[in-house]
Structure formats: structure tokens, C-alpha cells
C-alpha positions in Angstrom: 10.2 7.1 12.7 9.6 6.0 16.1 5.7 5.7 16.1 2.8 5.4 13.7 1.8 8.8 14.4 5.5 10.0 14.0 5.8 9.4 10.4 5.8 12.9 8.7 6.4 12.7 4.5 7.5 16.2 4.8 3.6 17.2 5.3 3.6 17.1 9.1 1.2 15.0 11.0 -1.8 16.3 9.5 -0.8 14.7 5.9 0.1 11.3 7.6 -3.9 11.2 9.2 -4.7 11.7 5.2 -3.1 8.7 4.0 -4.5 6.5 7.0 -7.8 7.7 6.6 -7.6 7.7 2.8 -6.4 3.5 3.5 -9.1 3.0 5.8 -11.5 4.1 3.2 -9.6 2.1 0.9 -9.8 -1.2 3.3 -13.7 -0.4 3.6 -14.0 0.1 -0.2 -12.2 -3.0 -0.9 -13.9 -5.2 1.8 -17.2 -4.2 0.6 -16.2 -4.7 -3.1 -15.0 -8.2 -2.2 -18.6 -9.2 -0.3 -20.4 -7.9 -3.4 -18.0 -9.8 -5.7 -18.4 -13.1 -3.3 -21.8 -12.8 -3.2 -22.2 -12.5 -7.5 -19.9 -15.6 -8.2 -22.0 -18.0 -5.7 -24.3 -17.6 -8.6 -22.3 -16.8 -11.6 -19.2 -19.2 -11.1 -17.6 -17.1 -14.1 -14.1 -16.9 -14.8 -14.5 -12.8 -15.1 -15.7 -12.7 -11.6 -13.5 -15.3 -10.1 -10.6 -13.1 -11.7 -12.1 -9.8 -9.9 -12.1 -11.4 -6.7 -8.3 -12.4 -7.1 -7.8 -9.0 -7.4 -9.6 -7.6 -5.2 -8.0 -10.0 -2.3 -5.0 -8.9 -3.6 -5.8 -4.7 -3.1 -7.1 -5.7 0.3 -4.0 -7.6 1.5 -1.6 -4.5 0.3 -4.1 -2.0 2.1 -4.1 -4.4 5.2 -0.4 -4.7 4.9 -0.2 -0.7 5.1 -2.3 -0.3 7.7 -0.4 -2.9 9.8 3.5 -1.0 8.9 1.1 2.4 10.3 0.2 0.5 13.6 3.9 -0.6 13.8 5.5 2.6 13.0 7.1 1.3 9.8 5.0 3.0 7.5 6.8 5.3 5.1 10.0 3.3 5.4 11.1 1.2 2.4 10.9 -2.6 3.2 13.9 -3.5 1.1 16.4 -0.3 1.7 15.3 1.1 4.6 15.2 4.6 3.3 12.3 6.9 3.2 9.6 6.5 0.4 8.9 10.2 -0.8 5.9 11.9 -0.2 4.5 12.4 -3.6 4.6 8.4 -4.1 2.7 7.8 -0.3 0.4 10.6 -1.9 -0.1 8.7 -5.3 0.1 5.0 -3.6 -0.6 5.0 0.2 0.1 1.6 0.0 3.3 1.4 -1.3 6.0 -0.7 0.4 9.0 0.1 -1.5 10.6 3.2 -2.9 10.4 4.1 -6.3 14.2 3.0 -6.9 13.3 -0.7 -5.5 10.2 -1.1 -6.7 12.0 -0.7 -10.1 14.7 -3.3 -9.2 11.6 -5.4 -8.4 10.2 -5.2 -12.0 13.4 -5.7 -13.9 14.9 -8.2 -11.8 17.8 -6.3 -11.6 19.0 -5.3 -7.8 19.9 -1.8 -7.5 23.3 -0.8 -6.2 23.8 1.7 -3.3 21.0 3.4 -1.4 18.0 5.3 -3.1 18.7 8.9 -3.2 15.3 11.1 -2.5 14.0 12.8 -5.4 
């Protein structure tokens, strides 16, 4: 993987462009939602809206991080083990930064040994 446009998760440049487009659309939608929630919170100051704002900020940060990885040419590589994240995972979760195995080890607290074997 040498550049943002060179990443091809087994689907070629078109699929890579589609993932980038999906992330950009997701970023815009999340930004719009955060603006709406922030406006609502100014008037209501309720805990539910505050929790929704925190969730929206987290989602927006994940998406921004994925877009940054695309710009830097690191998109599609697991940030933990460095191997490629499977195409099906990126199609399902375009902002994914970990391969399934590393993601599992993060949630269980147990590090995995060895390298990820593509599914």
C-alpha cells in the first residue's frame, strides 16, 4: 500500500473510491447530526442529548481518523498488527482500524499471538 488510491481491498480502485465516498458522506451526516444535537442541547440541557452528543463526537472522530488514514495511504492496514483488514470488514465498517482478530483481542483484553490470517 503506497498511497491512498493504491489500496484495493480485493475490489479494485472503484471499491476503494466507494469506501472513501461512503466515509465522506458518513462524515458529513455525522457533522450535521452533531450540529443539530448541539443546538438542541443549548435549550434543553438534558442527559439524553448530552449522551447523544458524546456518541456523535466519538463516531465523527472515528470517521475523521479513517479519512486521515486514507490521505496518508495507511487505510486498510490494521493499526495493531499491520496486516490488511479484510474487504468484508471495511465494507461493513469503513472506519475500521483493526483487523477482526486484533479487534477481538482488544475487547477481551487478551493479546493475540502470531499474525492475522486473512479469512
